[in-house]
N, C-alpha and C positions, 0 to 999 in steps of 0.2 A: 508341550509340543504345539507350536504354532500351526494354525489351520492354513494360513496363507502368508505369502511374503509381503503382501500389501494389506496392512491392518484394516484399511477402510473397505476392502472388498473381500469378504470371506469366500472361500471356495464352495461352501455349503450355506444354506440358509440357517439362521440361528435356531430355528425349530428342529433342524436335523442334527445339530451338534450335540455331543455328549456334554455333560457338565464340565469336565476337564477342558474340552476344546473351547467351550464358551468362555470359561474363566481365562484361558490363555489368550483368546481373541480380545477380551476386555482389557487385559493387562497391556497388550500391544497398543490399544487405542489410548491408554492413559499415559503413555510416555511423552515426555517433553521433547520438543525439537532440539537439535544440536544448539550449542551456545552461539551467540552472534559471532564470536571470533573464529568459528569453524568455517565461515563462508568467505570465499575470495571476492574481493571488491572489484576485480578487474573485468567482470562480466555483468550484464544486466540481471541474469538469473541469480548470481551471487549477491548482488546488491539488494535485490528483492528478498532473497532468503535471509540475508543479514537483518534487514528491517523487520521482517515478519518475526524472526527469532527475538529481536529486541522488543517488539511490541508484545509478544507473548509473555515475556518476563517483566516488562515494565521498567520503572525507574531503578529497580535493584540491579539491572544490567547496564545502567548508564556508564559507570566507570569503565567496565570492560569494553563497551561499544565505542566510547570515545577513544580509548587507547588503540583499539583495532583499526579505526579509521586513521588515526594519527600515524600509526606504524605502517599503514598501507599507502600513504600519500607520497608522491614524489616531491622533491624540493621545487620551489620554495613552499614549505608546508604552511607557514603562517599566512601567506598571501592566498593560498588555496582555501584555507579555512575562512578567511575574510569573505571570499567570493561565495562560499557555501552559505555563510550567514546572511549575506546580502540577498542571494537568490531565494532563501527561505523567508526573508523578511524578519529575521531575528537579530541580525547584527552580531557584533562581537569579533574577537580575533583569537587565533590559536585554538587551544582545546576548549576554551569557554564558548567560542562560536559553534563548535561541534556539539557541545552539551545542549546549547539552546536550540540548535537545529533538530537534535534527536527528541527533545521534549516537545517541540512543535509537531514533529512527525507523529509522535505517539498520540497527542491530543487530536490531531487532524484525522488520523485513521480510526480512532475510537468514537469521536463525537459526530455521529450521524444525526442529522436534525429532522429526519422524517417522522411523521406522526404514526405511532404504533396503533393498529386497529384495536377497537374495544368490542367485546362480544355483544353488548346490548345494541350496538349500532347496526347489526345485521339480522336479517329475518331468519336465516338458517345457519346451522353450523358449517355447512359447505361454503356459503358465501364468506363467513368469517375466516374459514380455513384458507380460501383463495386470497383474501385480502392480506392475511397474515403471511402467506408465502410470498406475495408481491413485496411486502414490507421487508422480509428477510432477504429476498433477492436484491432489492435496492440497497439495503444496508451492506450486503456483501460486495456489491458492485462499487459502492462508495469506498469501502475498505481497500479493495484492490486498486482503485484509481489513485488513492492517496499513497499507497505503497509505491506504485509506479512513479507518481509525481516526485516523491522524495528520493527515490532511486535515481531519477534523472537529475535532480539537483545535486546529489552526491557525486554524480559523474561529470558535473559541470555543464549539463545540457538541460536547463530548466525548460519545461514545456515541450520536450522532444516527442513524448508520446501523448500529448494532449490532443484531443480531437479539435479540428478547426471549428471556429464559431459558426453557427448556423446562418448568420446573416452576412457572411463575407464570401464573395465569389472569387475563385482563383483566377488570376490573369492568364495570359497577357492582355493588356488593354491598349486600345488605340488612343493616341494622343488627341484630345479634344481641342478645338481652337479656343483660344482665350476669349472669354466673354468681354473682357475689357477692350480687346481689339475690335469687336463688333461695334462698339459705341464711339469709336474715335472718329472725329470729323475731319 
């Protein structure tokens, strides 16, 4: 008998649960997400869920994921696949472009390059804990940004949700006089 409909948020604390309730709650946490083909690719939430489900399963779900994308695409499918491959920087055409795109998305989401804190580098366990939590937060933020990046590419809008660069100011700009015109005799 489940304790809550949301497995991540039990209705009672784990110390207040009976052994049966605790085991049921653990069983809910241990379930895999739906397969990649269960997500509609027509919405951003569906594309993100699709990618997270694929990333959860890894390469073993590649065939299913490629076919789900292919079957969800409008015509001309091959041209759309070429564009997806170009936007991801993986190239290819047809289903091969989709496979290369998904492999790149998998690696990009999982390969966080932050430096994990080491215990001896910190004076107290609390400092180490705070550094570890910052590392895990940064790793998770990287994962979510990569899922969104590749969801945008899948939708044909690479960079749609990317934050603007810090060094670029948005216009409108006034036209400056040409410097060449100032030096004409």
